C-alpha positions as a Markdown table, in Angstrom:
| # | Residue | x | y | z |
|---|---|---|---|---|
| 1 | Gln | -5.7 | -5.9 | 36.1 |
| 2 | Val | -2.8 | -7.1 | 37.8 |
| 3 | Gln | 0.7 | -5.7 | 36.6 |
| 4 | Leu | 4.1 | -7.2 | 37.2 |
| 5 | Val | 7.3 | -5.3 | 36.7 |
| 6 | Glu | 10.6 | -7.2 | 37.0 |
| 7 | Ser | 13.9 | -5.6 | 38.0 |
| 8 | Gly | 17.4 | -6.3 | 39.1 |
| 9 | Gly | 18.7 | -8.1 | 36.1 |
| 10 | Gly | 22.2 | -7.0 | 34.7 |
| 11 | Ser | 25.5 | -8.6 | 33.7 |
| 12 | Val | 27.6 | -10.6 | 36.3 |
| 13 | Gln | 30.7 | -13.0 | 36.1 |
| 14 | Ala | 30.2 | -16.6 | 36.8 |
| 15 | Gly | 30.0 | -17.0 | 40.5 |
| 16 | Gly | 28.3 | -13.8 | 41.2 |
| 17 | Ser | 25.0 | -13.0 | 42.6 |
| 18 | Leu | 21.8 | -11.1 | 41.4 |
| 19 | Arg | 18.5 | -10.6 | 43.1 |
| 20 | Leu | 15.7 | -10.1 | 40.9 |
| 21 | Ser | 12.5 | -8.5 | 42.1 |
| 22 | Cys | 8.9 | -8.6 | 40.7 |
| 23 | Ala | 6.8 | -5.8 | 41.8 |
| 24 | Ala | 3.0 | -6.4 | 41.5 |
| 25 | Ser | 0.6 | -3.3 | 41.2 |
| 26 | Gly | -3.2 | -3.4 | 40.8 |
| 27 | Tyr | -5.8 | -5.1 | 42.2 |
| 28 | Gln | -4.9 | -8.8 | 43.0 |
| 29 | Tyr | -7.5 | -11.4 | 44.0 |
| 30 | Ser | -7.0 | -15.0 | 44.7 |
| 31 | Val | -3.5 | -15.1 | 43.3 |
| 32 | Tyr | -1.9 | -18.3 | 44.7 |
| 33 | Cys | 1.1 | -19.3 | 42.6 |
| 34 | Arg | 3.9 | -17.0 | 41.9 |
| 35 | Ala | 6.7 | -18.0 | 39.5 |
| 36 | Trp | 10.0 | -17.3 | 37.9 |
| 37 | Phe | 10.7 | -18.4 | 34.3 |
| 38 | Arg | 13.4 | -17.9 | 32.0 |
| 39 | Gln | 14.1 | -18.1 | 28.2 |
| 40 | Ala | 17.2 | -18.1 | 26.2 |
| 41 | Pro | 17.5 | -17.1 | 22.6 |
| 42 | Gly | 16.5 | -20.1 | 20.6 |
| 43 | Lys | 15.4 | -22.1 | 23.6 |
| 44 | Glu | 12.1 | -22.9 | 25.2 |
| 45 | Arg | 10.8 | -21.1 | 28.1 |
| 46 | Glu | 11.3 | -22.9 | 31.3 |
| 47 | Ala | 10.2 | -22.9 | 34.8 |
| 48 | Val | 13.1 | -21.9 | 37.4 |
| 49 | Ala | 11.1 | -21.6 | 40.7 |
| 50 | Thr | 7.6 | -21.4 | 42.1 |
| 51 | Ile | 6.2 | -20.5 | 45.3 |
| 52 | Asp | 2.5 | -20.9 | 46.6 |
| 53 | Gly | 0.6 | -18.5 | 48.7 |
| 54 | Asp | 1.3 | -20.8 | 51.9 |
| 55 | Gly | 5.2 | -20.5 | 51.2 |
| 56 | Thr | 5.7 | -24.0 | 49.4 |
| 57 | Thr | 8.5 | -23.7 | 46.9 |
| 58 | Asn | 9.8 | -25.8 | 44.1 |
| 59 | Tyr | 12.8 | -25.3 | 42.0 |
| 60 | Ala | 14.2 | -26.6 | 38.6 |
| 61 | Asp | 16.8 | -29.1 | 39.3 |
| 62 | Ser | 19.4 | -26.8 | 37.6 |
| 63 | Val | 19.2 | -24.1 | 40.0 |
| 64 | Lys | 18.4 | -26.0 | 43.1 |
| 65 | Gly | 20.7 | -25.0 | 45.7 |
| 66 | Arg | 21.7 | -21.8 | 44.1 |
| 67 | Phe | 18.3 | -19.9 | 43.6 |
| 68 | Thr | 15.8 | -19.0 | 46.2 |
| 69 | Ile | 12.3 | -17.9 | 45.5 |
| 70 | Ala | 10.8 | -15.6 | 48.1 |
| 71 | Lys | 7.7 | -13.1 | 48.6 |
| 72 | Asp | 7.3 | -10.2 | 50.8 |
| 73 | Asn | 3.5 | -9.9 | 51.3 |
| 74 | Gly | 3.7 | -6.5 | 52.8 |
| 75 | Lys | 5.6 | -5.0 | 49.8 |
| 76 | Asn | 3.6 | -7.3 | 47.4 |
| 77 | Thr | 6.9 | -8.2 | 45.5 |
| 78 | Leu | 8.5 | -11.5 | 44.5 |
| 79 | Tyr | 12.1 | -12.0 | 44.5 |
| 80 | Leu | 14.5 | -14.3 | 43.1 |
| 81 | Gln | 17.9 | -14.6 | 44.8 |
| 82 | Met | 20.6 | -16.1 | 42.5 |
| 83 | Asn | 23.9 | -17.3 | 43.6 |
| 84 | Asp | 26.8 | -19.0 | 42.2 |
| 85 | Leu | 25.6 | -17.8 | 38.7 |
| 86 | Lys | 26.8 | -19.8 | 35.7 |
| 87 | Pro | 26.9 | -18.8 | 32.0 |
| 88 | Glu | 24.0 | -21.2 | 31.4 |
| 89 | Asp | 21.8 | -19.0 | 33.6 |
| 90 | Thr | 22.0 | -16.4 | 30.9 |
| 91 | Ala | 18.5 | -15.8 | 29.8 |
| 92 | Met | 15.4 | -13.3 | 29.8 |
| 93 | Tyr | 13.9 | -13.7 | 33.4 |
| 94 | Tyr | 10.0 | -13.3 | 33.7 |
| 95 | Cys | 7.8 | -13.2 | 36.7 |
| 96 | Ala | 4.2 | -14.9 | 36.4 |
| 97 | Ala | 1.1 | -15.3 | 38.7 |
| 98 | Ser | -1.6 | -17.7 | 38.7 |
| 99 | His | -4.9 | -18.2 | 40.3 |
| 100 | Arg | -4.3 | -21.8 | 40.7 |
| 101 | Tyr | -2.0 | -23.7 | 43.0 |
| 102 | Cys | 1.5 | -24.1 | 41.7 |
| 103 | Ser | 1.0 | -27.9 | 41.4 |
| 104 | Asp | -2.1 | -27.6 | 39.3 |
| 105 | Val | -0.9 | -25.0 | 36.8 |
| 106 | Gly | 1.3 | -25.7 | 33.6 |
| 107 | Ala | 3.7 | -23.2 | 32.0 |
| 108 | Asp | 0.8 | -21.8 | 29.8 |
| 109 | Gly | -1.6 | -21.5 | 32.6 |
| 110 | Tyr | -0.3 | -18.5 | 34.2 |
| 111 | Asn | -2.8 | -15.4 | 34.3 |
| 112 | Tyr | -0.2 | -12.8 | 34.5 |
| 113 | Trp | 3.2 | -12.1 | 33.2 |
| 114 | Gly | 5.9 | -9.2 | 33.6 |
| 115 | Gln | 7.9 | -7.8 | 30.8 |
| 116 | Gly | 11.0 | -9.5 | 31.8 |
| 117 | Thr | 14.5 | -8.6 | 32.7 |
| 118 | Gln | 17.8 | -9.8 | 31.3 |
| 119 | Val | 20.4 | -11.7 | 33.2 |
| 120 | Thr | 23.8 | -12.3 | 31.5 |
| 121 | Val | 26.5 | -14.2 | 33.1 |
| 122 | Ser | 30.0 | -14.3 | 31.7 |
| 123 | Ser | 32.6 | -16.8 | 32.3 |
């Protein structure tokens, strides 16, 4: 079974940066789409960024230009570089993976999820 573990969260001031990591362990087979989601208390879970196996990326409009999703195939690790953080970025961040292409999978269609890492941005 694929296991995903996030790290790198923490508390930062507005305008600061954080890099989240999602380390995958266990056997992985035909995992194509990897993504970062976030969920703030009382709010719906939302997709932040996705990356396909071929490197194609997609970002939520709210983070475009500030966040960058990347993967290191050698380390089997997914990253989310977050720059110019804003208070509204405060949330629990989760990484997820799917056997489907990112364009073909919805928020409920991911096969694997991490436990989450908290990001808190103060003004």
